[in-house]
N, C-alpha and C positions, 0 to 999 in steps of 0.2 A: 504494500500500500504506500503510495506517495502522498505527502501532504504538502501543499504549496504554502510557503511562508515567505512573503515578499518575493525575491527572485531566487531564493534557495529552495531546494527540495530536501526533505527529510525522509529517509527510508525507514520503514518499520524494522525492528530487530529481526535478523534472520539467524537461525541456529545452524550449526554444522550439519544437522540432519536435514534441514531445509535445503542447504547447498548440495548435499549428496542427491537428494530427490530431484532438484531442479536440473542438475547435471544429467541424471539418468533420464529424465523426461526429454531433455534436449537431444540426446544421442539415441534414444529408443526407436524412433521411426526409421524405417528402411531408408538407407542412403545417407543417414545423418551421422554415422560413426566412421572413424578412420583409424589407421595405425601409422606409426612412423613420423607423424607431424602433429602439432597441436591442432591445426585446422587446415582445411583445404577449400579452394573455390570450386566452381562448377567444372573447371578444366582439370581438377586434380592437383593444382599447384598449391604449394604451402603458402598460407597467409596467417596473419595475426589472428588469434581467436576472436578478437573484438572487431575485426574487419567487417564492413557491411557486406562484402561479397563472400564471406565464409558460409559454406553450406553444410559442412560436416566437421566433427570434432572428435578427438580422442578423449578419454576420460579426463585427463589433465586439462586439455584445452577447454572442455566444458566447465570444469570447476573454475578455471581462470576467468572464463566469461561470466560465470555467476558472481564471482567475487574473488579477486586476486588474493586477498588476505586469507581466504579459506585453504589455499593450496598447501601451505606448510602444516597447518592444523590437520588437514585431511590425511596427508602422508604420515604424520606422527600418530594420528588416531588409528589408522588402518595398519600400522606397524609394517608397512611395505612401501616399496617404490611403485606408486600407482602407474607411472609411465611404463616401467618394465612389465607390470602385470598386463596393461593394455596392449603392449606391443609384442608379447610372447607369441612366437609363431604358432598358429593353430588356434589361438584364442578367438572366441566368437563375440560378436556384438551382444548376444543374449547373456553370456557369462559376465561381461563387463557391466551391463545394466543391472543384472541381478546382484553383483557384488556391491555396487553403489547403493542399491536399495537395502541390502542387508546391513551395510555400514550405517545407514540412516536409522534403521530400526534398533541396532545395537547401541548407537549413541543415545537415543532416547531412553532405552532401558537402563543404561548406565546412569544417566541423569536422574531418572526416577528412583533408582536404587540409592544413589547418593543423597537425594532429598529425603527419602524415607529414613536413612541412617542418621542424617542430621536432625530430623524431627524427633526420632526416638531418643536421641541424646539429651533433649531438652525437656 
């Protein structure tokens, strides 16, 4: 949700789970996922993930597009190099999308567990 305040825009808070899900949504449709580059244009040439002519993204490119600040948190949370996971020979689009969605669910479960533990201590 964007709220106009004068000439500035304020974005609502997005969680890491939201970022994983948005990245998964971005690359899930047929033809929207790639390997070997963060993003590609309609000719298959590498482009910046934020480029207007980008038509497909790898998992990292999708996360960078959602929010650059999520990239390091995502790698750290998933305890893996997302780029290597995405670019593994034989890896499928479906596997990458599923892993992003699983990471979102796991992050939310971890947050809920941490909140429950914090509340039980008080």
